[in-house]
N, C-alpha and C positions, 0 to 999 in steps of 0.2 A: 229204824225206819226214819227217813228224812221227814221232818215236820212240815216241809213245804209241799210235799206231794199231794196231800188231801186238798189243800187250798188250790193248787194248780189244777187238779182234777175238777174241782167245783167250778172254777173260773172257766175252764175249757168247756165243760158241760153247759154252763150258762151261755157262753158265746155261741155254741152250736145250736142251742134252742133259739136264741135270738136270730141267728142267720137263717135257720129253717123257717121260722115264723115270718121273717121279712120276705123270704122267697115265696112263701104261700100267699102273702098279701099282694106282692107284686104280680104274681101269675094270676091270681083271682081277679084282680082289677083289669088285667090286660087281655087274658084269653078265656076266662070263665072258671067256674068251680071244678068241673070234671077234669079239665086239662091240668089244673094246678094240683089236684089230688094225685093224678097219675104221675106227673113229674116229680112231686114230692116223694111218692112211694118208690119210684125208680132211684132217686137220689139216696134215700135211706137204705135200699137194698144194695146199691153200689158201695156205700159207706160200710155197711155191715160185712159185705164180702171182702173189702180191703182190710178191715180189722181182723176178720177170721183168717185170712191168708197171712197177715203179718204176725198174728199170734202163734202161728205154727212154726215160724222161723226162730231158730235158736239165737240168731244174731239180733233179731228184734227184741227178744226177751232179755238178752244180755245187755242191752243198751242202758247205761246208768241214768239216762235222762227220763226214762219212763218211770 
């Protein structure tokens, strides 16, 4: 196992949390709490769907960079 993978995964997860948090704050300040929650949930559902579709692909799984 490549020792850099867990570090890369942790950094990617941290960056994702930061980006989603920033998006929530931006939307909350501009359009309100309800709209920001709906937008954030839609973003998370779209991201989960993309990961689920990508995980089904053999080519995606065979990628040595994951």
